[in-house]
C-alpha positions as CSV (number, residue, x, y, z in Angstrom):
1,M,0.0,0.0,0.0
2,T,1.0,3.6,-0.3
3,D,-0.1,6.6,1.7
4,H,-2.6,7.9,-0.9
5,H,-5.7,5.9,-0.1
6,S,-8.9,5.1,-1.8
7,H,-11.8,6.2,0.4
8,E,-14.2,3.4,-0.5
9,K,-14.7,0.9,2.2
10,P,-13.0,-2.3,1.0
11,L,-14.6,-5.7,0.9
12,S,-13.3,-8.2,3.4
13,P,-10.8,-10.8,2.2
14,D,-13.2,-13.3,3.8
15,D,-15.4,-12.8,0.8
16,F,-12.7,-14.2,-1.5
17,A,-10.9,-17.5,-1.9
18,S,-7.5,-15.9,-1.5
19,Y,-5.7,-12.6,-0.9
20,E,-4.8,-12.6,-4.6
21,E,-8.4,-12.6,-5.6
22,Y,-9.3,-10.0,-3.0
23,W,-6.7,-7.5,-4.2
24,D,-7.2,-8.2,-7.9
25,D,-10.9,-7.5,-7.4
26,R,-10.1,-4.3,-5.5
27,Y,-7.7,-3.0,-8.1
28,G,-10.0,-4.0,-10.8
29,Q,-12.8,-1.8,-9.6
30,S,-11.0,1.4,-10.9
31,D,-8.3,2.3,-13.4
32,R,-6.1,3.5,-10.5
33,I,-6.3,3.3,-6.8
34,W,-3.2,5.3,-5.7
35,S,-1.9,8.7,-6.7
36,G,1.2,7.6,-8.7
37,R,3.5,9.6,-6.5
38,P,6.1,8.0,-4.2
39,N,5.5,8.0,-0.5
40,T,6.9,11.1,1.2
41,I,8.8,9.3,4.0
42,L,10.6,7.1,1.5
43,V,11.6,10.2,-0.5
44,R,12.7,12.0,2.6
45,E,14.8,9.2,4.0
46,I,16.3,7.8,0.8
47,T,17.1,10.8,-1.3
48,G,20.8,11.1,-1.6
49,V,21.5,7.5,-0.4
50,S,24.0,5.6,-2.6
51,P,21.8,3.2,-4.6
52,G,22.1,-0.5,-4.5
53,R,19.5,-3.3,-4.4
54,A,16.1,-2.4,-3.1
55,L,13.0,-4.4,-2.2
56,D,9.6,-2.7,-2.2
57,L,7.1,-4.8,-0.3
58,G,3.4,-4.3,-1.3
59,C,4.5,-2.2,-4.2
60,G,0.9,-1.7,-5.6
61,E,0.9,0.3,-8.8
62,G,4.6,0.9,-8.6
63,A,5.2,4.5,-7.7
64,D,7.8,3.8,-5.0
65,A,9.6,1.3,-7.1
66,V,9.7,3.6,-10.1
67,W,11.0,6.5,-8.0
68,L,13.8,4.3,-6.6
69,A,14.7,3.1,-10.0
70,R,15.0,6.7,-11.2
71,Q,17.4,7.3,-8.3
72,G,19.6,4.5,-9.7
73,W,18.4,1.6,-7.5
74,Q,18.0,-2.0,-8.9
75,V,14.5,-2.7,-7.5
76,T,12.5,-5.8,-6.8
77,G,8.8,-4.8,-6.5
78,T,6.5,-7.4,-5.1
79,D,2.7,-7.4,-4.6
80,V,0.0,-10.0,-4.2
81,S,-2.1,-8.5,-7.0
82,G,-1.3,-9.3,-10.6
83,V,-3.5,-6.4,-11.7
84,A,-1.4,-4.0,-9.6
85,L,1.8,-5.4,-11.0
86,G,0.6,-5.0,-14.5
87,R,-0.1,-1.3,-13.9
88,A,3.3,-1.0,-12.2
89,A,5.1,-2.5,-15.2
90,E,3.3,0.0,-17.5
91,H,4.3,2.9,-15.2
92,A,8.0,1.7,-15.3
93,E,7.9,1.5,-19.1
94,T,6.5,5.0,-19.4
95,E,9.2,6.3,-17.1
96,G,12.0,4.5,-18.9
97,V,13.1,2.4,-16.0
98,A,11.6,-1.0,-16.8
99,D,15.1,-2.6,-17.1
100,R,15.8,-1.6,-13.5
101,I,12.8,-3.3,-11.9
102,D,12.0,-7.0,-11.4
103,W,8.2,-7.4,-10.6
104,Q,7.4,-10.4,-8.6
105,R,4.0,-11.7,-7.4
106,H,4.0,-12.9,-3.8
107,D,1.6,-13.5,-1.0
108,L,4.2,-12.4,1.5
109,G,2.9,-14.6,4.2
110,V,3.5,-17.6,2.0
111,S,6.5,-16.7,-0.2
112,F,9.1,-14.0,-0.3
113,P,11.7,-12.7,-2.8
114,E,15.1,-14.3,-2.6
115,G,18.4,-12.5,-1.9
116,G,19.8,-9.7,0.2
117,F,19.0,-6.0,-0.2
118,D,20.5,-2.7,0.7
119,L,17.1,-1.3,1.3
120,V,13.9,-3.1,2.2
121,S,10.9,-0.7,2.2
122,A,7.5,-1.5,3.6
123,Q,5.2,1.4,3.1
124,F,1.7,1.0,4.7
125,L,1.8,-2.7,4.5
126,H,-1.6,-3.2,6.1
127,S,-4.5,-5.4,5.1
128,Y,-7.8,-6.5,6.5
129,G,-8.0,-10.2,7.4
130,D,-5.3,-12.5,8.8
131,M,-2.2,-11.2,7.0
132,P,0.8,-12.2,9.2
133,R,2.3,-8.7,9.2
134,E,4.8,-9.3,12.1
135,K,6.1,-12.5,10.4
136,I,6.5,-10.7,7.1
137,L,8.4,-7.8,8.6
138,R,10.7,-10.2,10.5
139,T,11.4,-11.9,7.1
140,A,12.0,-8.5,5.6
141,A,14.6,-7.7,8.3
142,S,16.4,-11.0,7.6
143,A,16.6,-9.9,3.9
144,V,18.6,-6.7,4.7
145,A,22.2,-6.9,3.7
146,P,25.0,-5.8,6.1
147,G,25.0,-2.0,6.1
148,G,21.5,-1.9,4.6
149,T,18.3,-0.3,5.8
150,L,14.8,-1.5,6.7
151,L,12.3,1.3,6.4
152,I,8.8,0.6,7.8
153,V,6.0,3.3,7.6
154,G,2.5,2.5,8.8
155,H,-0.7,4.0,10.0
156,G,-1.3,4.7,13.7
157,G,-5.0,4.3,13.3
158,F,-7.9,4.8,11.0
159,A,-8.5,8.2,9.3
160,P,-10.7,10.5,11.4
161,W,-13.5,10.5,8.9
162,E,-13.7,6.7,8.7
163,E,-16.0,4.6,10.8
164,N,-14.0,1.8,12.2
165,P,-15.3,-1.2,10.2
166,H,-12.9,-3.7,11.7
167,P,-12.6,-3.0,15.5
168,E,-10.3,-6.0,15.8
169,V,-7.6,-4.3,13.6
170,H,-4.7,-3.1,15.7
171,F,-2.4,-0.4,14.3
172,P,0.9,-1.0,16.2
173,T,3.1,1.9,17.5
174,P,6.6,2.1,16.1
175,E,7.9,0.8,19.4
176,E,5.6,-2.3,19.1
177,V,6.9,-2.8,15.5
178,L,10.5,-2.6,16.7
179,E,9.8,-5.1,19.5
180,S,8.1,-7.5,17.2
181,L,11.1,-7.6,14.8
182,N,13.1,-9.5,17.4
183,L,16.3,-7.9,16.1
184,A,19.6,-9.4,17.4
185,E,21.2,-7.2,20.0
186,G,24.3,-5.4,18.7
187,E,23.5,-6.1,15.0
188,W,21.2,-3.1,14.4
189,E,21.1,0.6,14.8
190,V,17.7,2.3,15.4
191,Q,17.8,5.5,13.4
192,I,14.1,6.6,13.6
193,C,11.3,5.3,15.8
194,E,8.5,7.9,15.9
195,E,5.0,8.9,15.2
196,H,4.0,11.9,13.1
197,E,0.9,13.7,11.9
198,R,0.2,14.5,8.3
199,H,-2.5,16.2,6.3
200,Q,-4.9,14.1,4.2
201,N,-8.1,15.2,2.6
202,G,-11.2,13.2,3.3
203,P,-13.5,11.7,0.7
204,D,-15.5,14.9,0.4
205,G,-12.3,17.0,0.1
206,Q,-12.4,18.3,3.7
207,P,-8.9,18.7,5.2
208,G,-7.9,16.4,8.0
209,H,-5.0,14.9,9.9
210,R,-4.0,11.3,10.6
211,T,-1.2,9.8,12.7
212,D,1.4,7.6,11.0
213,N,4.6,6.1,12.3
214,T,8.1,5.4,11.0
215,L,10.7,2.8,12.0
216,K,14.1,3.0,10.3
217,V,16.8,0.5,11.3
218,R,20.2,-0.2,9.8
219,R,21.9,-3.5,9.9
220,L,25.4,-3.2,11.3
221,T,26.7,-6.8,11.0
222,A,25.9,-10.0,9.0
223,P,23.3,-12.2,10.7
224,D,24.4,-15.3,12.5
225,A,25.1,-18.3,10.2
């Protein structure tokens, strides 16, 4: 997911046979869900960083992956939706960076891109249903190469204009995300662990605020063999 959200209440994954079908159906309801612009925290934190290999988790329609490729990164973009990945590939072609991005379809709770990465980015990796987010983020941490960065940006709660349709959904604090990663002591440096407010217009165009959070950690040493 990105930080530019559709305001229609999504159907539940329980209405579909799989996450793939749920997200393909959601993307198929409109020509575009997201804005096409990269997430602001990603741009803020990665601008000027020497490019290497990047992994974009839940890449959606590809705005973050395309932006990274334009900065010189070799990117693996992964999403559960084939519809989203098709749009992402078209975006990359339009921007002239298709040769720098490998699009892969994964249900991240089941399979995960192989290899090590200098940047692993998880921007608003939320979903209704039983997506094992903590497990996925631990796997993401294990994919960070020595000296590399894990950047996790998430919501701190529902937008103020939304009725809470899923009261069982918990949006973790950045401290809770950090704790759930179970990072080995002495192998990581915590660079950012904070909440922040941002402006976001509601479905009727009215201005509003919502709370998001950022966790940025850097691997200092290679993981234990």
